[in-house]
C-alpha positions as CSV (number, residue, x, y, z in Angstrom):
1,M,208.7,50.2,312.1
2,S,211.3,48.8,309.9
3,S,211.9,50.3,306.4
4,K,211.0,47.0,304.8
5,K,207.7,46.8,306.7
6,M,206.9,50.4,305.8
7,V,207.5,49.7,302.1
8,L,205.4,46.5,302.2
9,D,202.6,48.4,303.9
10,F,202.7,51.1,301.2
11,Y,202.3,48.6,298.4
12,K,199.5,46.7,300.3
13,S,197.5,50.0,300.7
14,D,195.5,51.9,298.1
15,A,198.2,54.6,298.0
16,L,198.8,54.2,294.3
17,I,195.3,55.3,293.5
18,N,194.4,57.4,296.6
19,S,196.1,60.7,297.1
20,E,195.1,61.0,300.7
21,V,196.7,57.6,301.5
22,I,199.9,58.2,299.6
23,K,200.5,61.4,301.6
24,E,201.0,59.2,304.7
25,Y,203.9,57.4,303.0
26,I,205.8,60.0,301.0
27,H,208.4,62.4,302.4
28,P,207.8,66.1,301.5
29,D,211.1,66.2,299.7
30,I,210.6,63.0,297.8
31,I,212.2,62.6,294.4
32,V,211.6,59.6,292.1
33,D,213.6,58.9,289.0
34,W,211.5,56.7,286.8
35,N,212.7,55.0,283.6
36,N,209.8,53.5,281.7
37,S,208.6,52.5,278.3
38,E,207.9,56.2,277.5
39,G,211.4,57.5,278.6
40,F,212.6,59.2,281.7
41,T,210.5,61.0,284.3
42,Q,211.5,62.7,287.5
43,M,208.7,63.2,290.0
44,N,208.5,65.2,293.2
45,Y,205.9,65.4,295.9
46,D,203.4,67.5,293.9
47,S,203.7,65.5,290.7
48,I,203.3,62.2,292.6
49,I,200.1,63.5,294.2
50,N,198.8,64.7,290.8
51,F,199.7,61.3,289.2
52,T,197.8,59.5,292.0
53,E,194.8,61.7,291.4
54,V,194.8,60.9,287.7
55,M,195.1,57.2,288.5
56,S,192.1,57.4,290.9
57,K,189.9,58.7,288.0
58,A,190.7,55.7,285.8
59,Y,190.9,52.8,288.3
60,V,188.6,51.6,291.1
61,R,191.1,49.0,292.5
62,S,194.8,48.6,292.5
63,K,196.8,45.6,293.5
64,V,200.5,45.0,293.6
65,R,202.0,41.5,293.5
66,I,205.5,41.5,294.9
67,S,207.9,38.8,293.8
68,H,211.1,40.0,295.5
69,V,212.0,42.3,298.5
70,V,215.5,43.0,299.6
71,S,216.3,45.4,302.4
72,K,219.4,46.7,304.1
73,K,218.9,49.4,306.8
74,D,217.2,52.4,305.0
75,L,217.3,50.9,301.5
76,V,214.5,48.6,300.2
77,S,214.4,47.1,296.7
78,V,211.1,45.7,295.4
79,R,210.2,43.8,292.3
80,Y,206.5,43.7,291.6
81,S,203.7,43.6,289.0
82,H,200.9,46.2,289.2
83,F,197.3,45.3,288.4
84,A,194.2,47.4,288.3
85,K,190.5,47.3,287.7
86,T,189.2,50.1,285.5
87,I,186.1,52.2,286.1
88,E,184.7,51.0,282.8
89,N,185.2,47.3,283.6
90,P,185.6,46.8,287.4
91,R,185.3,43.0,287.2
92,E,188.4,42.5,285.0
93,E,191.9,42.9,286.5
94,M,194.5,44.2,284.0
95,L,198.2,44.2,284.2
96,L,199.6,47.8,284.1
97,G,203.3,46.8,284.1
98,H,206.3,45.2,285.8
99,F,208.3,47.3,288.1
100,M,211.7,47.3,290.0
101,V,212.3,50.1,292.5
102,I,215.0,50.9,295.0
103,W,213.6,53.1,297.9
104,E,215.7,55.2,300.3
105,I,213.7,55.7,303.5
106,K,214.0,58.9,305.6
107,D,212.0,59.8,308.6
108,D,209.9,56.6,308.1
109,K,208.8,57.9,304.7
110,L,209.6,57.1,301.0
111,F,212.3,59.7,300.3
112,R,214.3,58.8,297.2
113,G,213.2,56.3,294.5
114,F,214.9,54.8,291.5
115,Q,212.3,52.9,289.5
116,I,212.2,51.1,286.2
117,S,209.1,49.7,284.5
118,Q,208.0,47.8,281.4
119,K,204.5,47.6,280.0
120,P,203.1,44.1,279.4
C-alpha cells in the first residue's frame, strides 16, 4: 500500500476516537510534534493512545474533511478540518479545528508527525 493511501485510510477510519483502531496505524516508536492554540505538545505512542481514549469518552463520531494531500515517497502532507459529534448532542456536528500535518511513514505506519492546528 502506498504511504498516501495508508494516511488517507487512517483519516477515513475512526482511529482518532478509537484506541484499538489507532493502534493499527501508528508505529511503536511514533513521535508527533504538535503546535496548537494551547502551545507545543510532543506525543509518543502511549500519550496518543491515552489522548484517543479521552476523545472517545467525549465524542460518538469523528469526521475529517481533507482539502489537500501531497505525497512524495514516505512523506505525506495533509490539510484537513476535524469535526465531531458529542455524546451530549450526537445530532450536531461541531468543528474541532483546522489542521496541517506532515507524516513520515515507516514500516507502513505513521512514524513521525509534525502538526499544527487552530481552533475555529
